[in-house]
Every structure is written in C-alpha cells, then in structure tokens.
C-alpha positions in Angstrom: 15.9 -1.5 -0.1 14.6 -3.2 3.0 11.5 -5.4 2.9 8.9 -6.2 5.6 10.3 -8.6 8.1 8.9 -12.1 7.4 9.7 -13.5 10.9 9.1 -12.0 14.3 11.0 -13.2 17.3 10.3 -12.0 20.8 13.0 -12.1 23.5 13.4 -10.6 26.9 16.9 -9.4 28.0 17.7 -8.5 31.6 20.5 -5.9 31.9 21.9 -3.8 34.7 22.2 -0.4 33.0 24.3 1.0 35.8 26.9 -1.7 35.4 26.9 -1.4 31.7 27.2 2.4 31.6 31.0 2.3 31.5 31.1 0.0 28.5 28.5 2.0 26.7 30.5 5.2 27.2 33.7 3.6 25.9 31.9 2.4 22.8 30.4 5.8 21.9 33.3 6.9 19.7 33.3 3.6 17.9 29.5 4.0 17.3 30.2 7.4 15.6 32.6 5.7 13.2 29.9 3.2 12.2 27.2 5.8 11.7 25.4 5.4 8.4 23.3 7.6 6.3 19.6 8.3 6.9 17.7 5.1 6.3 15.3 5.0 3.4 11.8 4.0 4.2 10.1 0.9 2.8 8.1 1.7 -0.3 4.8 0.2 -1.3 3.8 0.1 -4.1 6.9 0.0 -6.3 5.6 3.0 -8.3 6.9 5.2 -5.5 10.5 3.9 -6.1 10.9 6.1 -9.2 9.9 9.2 -7.3 12.4 8.5 -4.5 15.2 7.5 -6.9 14.6 10.8 -8.8 14.9 12.7 -5.6 18.2 10.9 -4.8 19.4 11.7 -8.3 18.7 15.4 -7.8 20.5 15.4 -4.5 23.6 13.8 -6.1 23.6 16.1 -9.1 23.0 19.4 -7.3 26.5 19.7 -5.7 28.2 19.2 -9.1 25.8 21.7 -10.7 26.6 24.3 -8.0 30.3 23.8 -8.6 30.0 24.5 -12.3 27.8 27.5 -11.5 30.4 29.0 -9.1 33.2 28.5 -11.7 31.1 30.1 -14.4 30.2 33.0 -12.2 33.9 33.7 -11.5 34.7 33.7 -15.2 31.6 35.9 -15.9 32.7 38.5 -13.3 36.2 38.6 -14.8 34.8 39.2 -18.4 32.2 41.6 -17.2 34.8 43.7 -15.4 36.8 44.0 -18.6 33.7 44.9 -20.6 32.5 47.6 -18.2 36.0 49.0 -18.0 36.2 49.3 -21.8 32.8 51.1 -22.0 33.6 53.3 -19.1 36.8 54.5 -20.8 35.0 54.8 -24.2 32.1 56.8 -22.9 34.4 59.0 -20.9 36.4 59.9 -24.1 33.2 60.7 -26.0 31.9 62.9 -23.2 35.2 64.7 -23.1 35.1 65.4 -26.8 31.5 66.5 -26.5 32.3 69.0 -23.8 35.4 70.4 -25.6 33.7 71.1 -29.0 31.7 74.3 -29.8 30.2 72.9 -32.9 26.4 72.2 -32.3 26.1 69.5 -35.0 29.2 67.8 -33.7 27.8 67.9 -30.1 24.5 66.3 -31.3 26.4 63.6 -33.1 28.6 62.9 -30.1 25.5 62.9 -27.8 23.8 60.3 -30.1 26.9 58.2 -30.1 27.1 58.3 -26.4 23.5 57.0 -26.1 24.2 54.3 -28.7 27.3 53.2 -26.8 25.3 53.0 -23.5 22.7 50.9 -25.2 25.4 48.7 -26.7 27.0 48.3 -23.2 23.7 47.2 -21.8 23.1 44.7 -24.6 26.6 43.2 -24.5 26.5 42.9 -20.6 23.2 41.0 -20.8 24.5 38.7 -23.5 27.7 38.0 -21.5 25.8 37.1 -18.4 23.5 34.8 -20.3 26.4 33.2 -22.0 27.9 32.1 -18.7 24.6 31.0 -17.2 24.7 27.3 -16.3 21.8 25.2 -17.4 21.6 21.5 -16.3 19.1 18.6 -16.4 19.2 15.1 -15.0 17.2 12.2 -16.1 16.5 8.9 -14.3 17.0 6.0 -16.7 16.3 3.1 -14.3 16.0 2.2 -10.6 16.9 -1.1 -9.0 14.9 -2.5 -6.1 16.6 -4.9 -3.7 14.5 -6.9 -1.3 16.4 -8.1 1.7 14.5 -10.3 4.2 15.2 -9.6 7.9 14.3 -11.0 11.3 12.9 -8.4 13.8 13.5 -8.9 17.5 11.9 -6.7 20.1 14.2 -6.3 23.0 13.1 -5.5 26.6 15.8 -4.0 28.7 14.8 -4.1 32.4 16.6 -2.1 35.1 15.0 -2.1 38.5 11.4 -1.0 37.9 12.0 0.5 34.4 11.4 -1.5 31.2 12.8 -0.1 27.9 11.9 -1.5 24.5 13.9 -1.5 21.2 13.4 -3.3 17.9 16.5 -4.7 16.2 16.8 -6.3 12.8 18.9 -9.3 11.9 20.0 -9.2 8.2 19.9 -12.7 6.8 21.9 -11.6 3.7 24.9 -10.3 5.7 24.3 -12.5 8.8 24.6 -9.5 11.1 22.5 -7.2 13.3 21.9 -3.9 11.6 22.8 -0.6 13.4 19.8 1.0 14.9 18.2 4.1 13.4 18.1 6.9 15.9 14.5 8.3 16.2 15.9 11.9 16.6 18.5 12.3 13.8 17.6 9.2 11.8 21.3 8.2 11.6 22.2 4.6 12.4 24.4 3.7 15.3 25.7 0.4 16.9 25.3 1.9 20.4 22.2 3.4 21.8 21.5 5.3 25.1 18.2 5.4 27.0 16.2 8.5 25.9 15.7 9.6 29.5 19.5 10.4 29.7 19.0 13.3 27.3 19.1 16.8 28.8 16.0 17.9 26.8 14.2 15.0 25.2 12.0 15.9 22.2 8.3 16.1 22.8 6.2 13.1 21.8 9.3 10.9 21.5 7.8 7.4 21.2 11.0 5.3 21.5 13.1 4.5 24.5 16.6 4.8 23.0 18.6 7.5 21.1 22.1 7.5 19.6 25.2 8.9 21.5 25.0 12.2 19.5 22.1 13.4 21.7 23.5 12.4 25.2 25.6 14.9 27.1 
C-alpha cells in the first residue's frame, strides 16, 4: 500500500510534443503490456484497511463461487429432469387406470393417489433444488499493510504556448518511476498522451494526460 510522499521535488521539462509524437505512438503497444490493475487509494486511518481487504476478498472469492454454482445448477437440472419424467409417467399411468375403471370406489382411491403423487412430486422437486443450492462464506483473517515511501515530482511539459502538468512518483524501494494512473480508466501506463488529443474528453477532467486507450 502506498504512503504519502515524504519528499517533493519540482522540475520543469521542455519537450517538443510534435517531434516526440512518433516515439510516443511506437511505445503505445508496449504501454498496454505494462498496464497494471486499478490503483488502490491511500487509506487513513488504518481501520479502513480491513473494509477494503474484505472487499478484495469478496471480489476474489466470487468467481469461484459462481463456478461452483453453475456446476451445481447443471447437476440439478439433470436430476430434476429425471425426477419430473418419472412422475409424469407415474401420474399418466394412474390417470389411465382411473379413466378405464367403472368402479366408483376405485376411481376415488385412484384420484386420491394422483393428488398424493402430485404433492410428493412438488415436495421432492423442492428438496432436490435445495440440495444443490450452493452456500458460501468468506472470512478475512488478517490484512497486511505495506508502507512504501515515494518521491513525487511534478512535471511541466511545455509546447509552444501550452503548458501541461503531470505528477510522477519515484519508488525508493524499487528504484524506479511508477507507471502513471490514467484519470479516466484508472489503469496504470508507462506512456501517456495529452488529454486534448482525445476525440471526446470527459467533462470536468482535471488532469492533462490520459493513457493510450483513450486516444484514437
């Protein structure tokens, strides 16, 4: 988990964006390969860590639970099909016997048996569906917090009369500059494009750069 930057450095970089456009375009595919997951926000106080970790746990467990649920539903449909077919044939035989007899008492007994069989069919169907229902629970035992100090540098990219700004972070633990989080999709990328190159920039976009995914 990232911590607040403890050092702030301010630098001004002069760059000809027109001359650099070719190199940026060539690096777009490489940036996609380096795209990372949605960055997690910094949490204060640490009591919020448990809630975020529990959410991550649920996101991780849900696909496996859905897989078990699909498999159980398949088995349930197969067994339910056999059960309904059995009762369909049984009730059909009872109705046939009821219609063919002329004995009033026998007809009453067969009618009662048909109703009992229908009730049994309903009960066993409900029991079968419940037996294949998947119940799952996940519990968070612990959550680890990593604090990694960083150096934040605010870049100024100047081209003709336009000045663009972008914050970058130097990770002291890995001795490298971290990929930048895109303000639109929140994915990280090693290459960024000026936001004004987007066909339809989002309203109230407060940053000057976006990742290659949003540039035509």
